[in-house]
Residue, then its C-alpha position, 0 to 999 in steps of 0.5 A: m408439492a414443488e421443491q423449493e430451490k435452495d437460496n445460495t445468497f448467504t453462501v455467495v456472501a460468506i465465500v466473497t467476504a472470506i476472499a476479501i478478509a484473506g486479501v486484506v490480511m496478506l496485503k497488509a503482511d506484504e505492505t511493509k516488506h520493502l522496508q526491511y531492504g533499506g538502509e539506515t533511517s537515522s537522521k544524519a543517513e536521511a540528511q545525506v539523501l535529502a542533500k543529494h536531491k535535486d530540486f524540480n520546481n519550476d521557480v526560476l525567479s529564485q534561481a535568476k539572483 
């Protein structure tokens, strides 16, 4: 009798799934890292930032008044 080849499909799917899950876990851990280096998040601090914001709208008619 001829030897049967071992089917590695389940092993490949399991390894790819494990790599995908590990990648998602690493990305989720890194997702909010930039928030810890930010400054105040109070409404007063946000108002100061928005006051300095330049408006890039191309509404020339409202500026002509």
